[in-house]
MIPALUM-768017 format. One record per residue (C-alpha): residue number from 1; x, y, z negated. Coordinates in pm, 1 decimal. Layout:
<k:NUM east:X north:Y up:Z>
...
% end
This chain:
<k:1 east:0.0 north:0.0 up:0.0>
<k:2 east:114.8 north:350.4 up:80.5>
<k:3 east:134.7 north:612.9 up:-191.4>
<k:4 east:-43.7 north:851.3 up:44.4>
<k:5 east:-390.2 north:938.7 up:-82.6>
<k:6 east:-660.5 north:887.6 up:179.0>
<k:7 east:-1013.3 north:1015.8 up:217.4>
<k:8 east:-1227.9 north:778.9 up:424.6>
<k:9 east:-1532.8 north:921.1 up:603.4>
<k:10 east:-1768.0 north:691.2 up:794.5>
<k:11 east:-2003.9 north:825.1 up:1060.3>
<k:12 east:-2283.1 north:571.2 up:1006.9>
<k:13 east:-2470.1 north:642.1 up:1331.7>
<k:14 east:-2151.1 north:618.7 up:1536.0>
<k:15 east:-2056.8 north:291.8 up:1365.6>
<k:16 east:-2408.0 north:151.7 up:1423.6>
<k:17 east:-2368.6 north:197.3 up:1799.5>
<k:18 east:-2005.5 north:86.9 up:1791.8>
<k:19 east:-2104.2 north:-241.3 up:1625.8>
<k:20 east:-2381.8 north:-293.8 up:1881.4>
<k:21 east:-2128.7 north:-238.6 up:2158.7>
<k:22 east:-1876.9 north:-479.0 up:1999.1>
<k:23 east:-2136.4 north:-749.7 up:1940.9>
<k:24 east:-2024.4 north:-807.9 up:1581.5>
<k:25 east:-2070.7 north:-641.0 up:1245.9>
<k:26 east:-1819.6 north:-481.2 up:1014.3>
<k:27 east:-1803.2 north:-617.3 up:662.0>
<k:28 east:-1763.0 north:-295.1 up:466.1>
<k:29 east:-1625.5 north:-477.7 up:163.5>
<k:30 east:-1348.9 north:-625.4 up:381.8>
<k:31 east:-1298.1 north:-282.1 up:536.0>
<k:32 east:-1242.6 north:-119.9 up:195.7>
<k:33 east:-1000.7 north:-395.9 up:93.2>
<k:34 east:-811.7 north:-351.9 up:422.5>
<k:35 east:-793.7 north:25.3 up:378.3>
<k:36 east:-650.7 north:-16.9 up:28.8>
<k:37 east:-363.8 north:-219.3 up:175.3>
<k:38 east:-272.0 north:82.0 up:390.7>
<k:39 east:-347.4 north:380.5 up:164.3>
<k:40 east:-420.8 north:484.6 up:-190.9>
<k:41 east:-789.6 north:537.6 up:-115.1>
<k:42 east:-927.5 north:830.3 up:-312.8>
<k:43 east:-1283.1 north:816.6 up:-181.9>
<k:44 east:-1496.6 north:638.0 up:79.0>
<k:45 east:-1811.2 north:812.2 up:202.8>
<k:46 east:-2077.2 north:679.7 up:441.6>
<k:47 east:-2298.7 north:933.6 up:623.5>
<k:48 east:-2633.2 north:825.8 up:766.0>
<k:49 east:-2988.1 north:928.1 up:837.8>
<k:50 east:-3282.0 north:734.4 up:696.1>
<k:51 east:-3635.3 north:685.2 up:828.6>
<k:52 east:-3917.6 north:730.9 up:578.5>
<k:53 east:-3983.8 north:413.8 up:378.2>
<k:54 east:-3702.2 north:218.3 up:546.6>
<k:55 east:-3661.0 north:-51.2 up:281.9>
<k:56 east:-3398.0 north:-242.3 up:480.7>
<k:57 east:-3175.8 north:67.6 up:507.9>
<k:58 east:-3229.7 north:151.0 up:140.9>
<k:59 east:-3109.4 north:-199.8 up:46.4>
<k:60 east:-2810.0 north:-163.9 up:278.5>
<k:61 east:-2713.3 north:169.7 up:123.8>
<k:62 east:-2758.6 north:25.5 up:-225.7>
<k:63 east:-2515.7 north:-253.1 up:-130.1>
<k:64 east:-2264.5 north:0.8 up:2.6>
<k:65 east:-2292.0 north:190.8 up:-325.8>
<k:66 east:-2241.0 north:-133.0 up:-517.3>
<k:67 east:-1907.2 north:-192.5 up:-339.5>
<k:68 east:-1791.3 north:161.6 up:-415.5>
<k:69 east:-1888.2 north:353.3 up:-103.4>
<k:70 east:-2052.9 north:688.7 up:-173.2>
<k:71 east:-2358.7 north:767.0 up:37.0>
<k:72 east:-2450.0 north:1093.3 up:205.8>
<k:73 east:-2794.3 north:1067.7 up:363.4>
<k:74 east:-3076.8 north:1279.4 up:496.7>
<k:75 east:-3402.4 north:1207.9 up:680.1>
<k:76 east:-3365.5 north:1115.9 up:1044.8>
<k:77 east:-3473.7 north:1388.5 up:1282.2>
<k:78 east:-3743.9 north:1291.8 up:1531.0>
<k:79 east:-3680.1 north:1404.4 up:1888.5>
<k:80 east:-4004.3 north:1436.0 up:2086.7>
<k:81 east:-4089.4 north:1531.7 up:2443.1>
<k:82 east:-4306.0 north:1835.5 up:2524.6>
<k:83 east:-4630.1 north:1642.1 up:2471.0>
<k:84 east:-4526.9 north:1503.6 up:2133.2>
<k:85 east:-4418.0 north:1151.1 up:2227.6>
<k:86 east:-4130.5 north:1023.5 up:2016.0>
<k:87 east:-3819.6 north:982.5 up:2229.6>
<k:88 east:-3564.1 north:894.3 up:1962.6>
<k:89 east:-3442.4 north:941.5 up:1610.5>
<k:90 east:-3126.3 north:1142.7 up:1557.1>
<k:91 east:-2891.2 north:1172.9 up:1265.5>
<k:92 east:-2608.4 north:1416.6 up:1307.5>
<k:93 east:-2354.6 north:1444.0 up:1026.4>
<k:94 east:-2060.0 north:1592.8 up:1214.2>
<k:95 east:-2080.4 north:1923.2 up:1026.1>
<k:96 east:-2113.8 north:1752.7 up:687.0>
<k:97 east:-1819.6 north:1524.6 up:760.3>
<k:98 east:-1603.2 north:1816.6 up:874.4>
<k:99 east:-1698.4 north:2034.3 up:576.4>
<k:100 east:-1634.9 north:1752.0 up:328.9>
<k:101 east:-1296.9 north:1685.5 up:491.6>
<k:102 east:-1202.8 north:2051.1 up:449.4>
<k:103 east:-1342.7 north:2092.0 up:96.4>
<k:104 east:-1157.9 north:1782.4 up:-28.1>
<k:105 east:-837.2 north:1861.1 up:160.2>
<k:106 east:-627.7 north:1922.6 up:-153.1>
<k:107 east:-705.9 north:1571.2 up:-280.1>
<k:108 east:-567.8 north:1366.9 up:11.8>
<k:109 east:-271.5 north:1328.0 up:245.8>
<k:110 east:-451.7 north:1128.7 up:514.5>
<k:111 east:-802.8 north:1149.6 up:651.9>
<k:112 east:-944.0 north:824.3 up:787.5>
<k:113 east:-1249.3 north:867.2 up:1010.6>
<k:114 east:-1469.0 north:584.7 up:1132.7>
<k:115 east:-1600.6 north:748.6 up:1450.2>
<k:116 east:-1484.4 north:803.5 up:1803.4>
<k:117 east:-1682.9 north:1125.1 up:1841.8>
<k:118 east:-1503.3 north:1404.6 up:2027.6>
<k:119 east:-1676.3 north:1659.0 up:1801.3>
<k:120 east:-1408.1 north:1581.0 up:1542.6>
<k:121 east:-1126.1 north:1701.3 up:1769.4>
<k:122 east:-1127.7 north:2053.4 up:1621.9>
<k:123 east:-1128.1 north:1914.6 up:1266.6>
<k:124 east:-824.8 north:1702.9 up:1354.3>
<k:125 east:-639.6 north:2003.3 up:1497.9>
<k:126 east:-710.7 north:2212.8 up:1188.6>
<k:127 east:-606.8 north:1935.2 up:949.3>
<k:128 east:-280.1 north:1891.7 up:1137.1>
<k:129 east:-198.4 north:2259.9 up:1072.6>
<k:130 east:-217.8 north:2167.6 up:703.2>
<k:131 east:16.5 north:1869.6 up:761.2>
<k:132 east:-260.5 north:1614.3 up:709.9>
<k:133 east:-230.2 north:1273.5 up:870.7>
<k:134 east:-547.2 north:1170.6 up:1057.4>
<k:135 east:-642.6 north:814.4 up:1148.3>
<k:136 east:-941.4 north:713.5 up:1359.6>
<k:137 east:-1102.7 north:370.2 up:1353.5>
<k:138 east:-1306.3 north:312.3 up:1668.2>
<k:139 east:-1302.6 north:90.7 up:1976.3>
<k:140 east:-1129.6 north:139.8 up:2307.1>
<k:141 east:-1469.4 north:193.1 up:2469.6>
<k:142 east:-1610.7 north:432.9 up:2208.4>
<k:143 east:-1316.3 north:656.3 up:2116.2>
<k:144 east:-1316.0 north:991.2 up:2294.2>
<k:145 east:-1008.7 north:1081.0 up:2493.9>
<k:146 east:-962.0 north:1386.3 up:2268.9>
<k:147 east:-931.3 north:1170.6 up:1957.5>
<k:148 east:-720.6 north:914.0 up:2139.7>
<k:149 east:-468.1 north:1185.8 up:2225.4>
<k:150 east:-482.8 north:1378.7 up:1897.5>
<k:151 east:-475.9 north:1109.8 up:1629.7>
<k:152 east:-334.4 north:787.7 up:1506.4>
<k:153 east:-596.3 north:528.1 up:1584.0>
<k:154 east:-672.1 north:165.1 up:1517.8>
<k:155 east:-906.7 north:-25.7 up:1743.2>
<k:156 east:-1170.7 north:-227.3 up:1565.2>
<k:157 east:-1166.5 north:-504.0 up:1826.1>
<k:158 east:-802.9 north:-568.2 up:1727.7>
<k:159 east:-910.0 north:-607.8 up:1363.8>
<k:160 east:-1208.7 north:-837.8 up:1414.7>
<k:161 east:-1055.1 north:-1125.4 up:1219.1>
<k:162 east:-983.5 north:-900.3 up:919.3>
<k:163 east:-1297.7 north:-685.9 up:920.6>
<k:164 east:-1588.9 north:-885.9 up:1064.7>
<k:165 east:-1879.9 north:-1017.5 up:865.1>
% end
């Protein structure tokens, strides 16, 4: 384990679609154990939206809390067409993740982000000006080219044996 303190921030919506794309599921307990072999993990936070009365998601988040992952959640936003038909649910936590990364900056040496979202490119650039190390966990198919160029990254498909459920 490194003596570098790490803050781990998980974009739940991004990881949901990443896991669908991979065809296998991450075991978050194994993930936290793996991360602790690489860093002195100060905090792990999981950001996600929740539908009203979604018992399955509530149980999932309770499990994540039980294994030491802190939850940041808010109601899912409903996106409708101009006649009121539901098109999709959306949960966007990019701002919350970026703000938390900046507010907690004095408490870590490395930021570990589970997301391939290009929206985090500016956050990465700013953190680098403060000499922070940034690591991205994503897949080859889901990581944006901006994050691929700007960060250290580990591809989840290469870690299937260690991290799959």
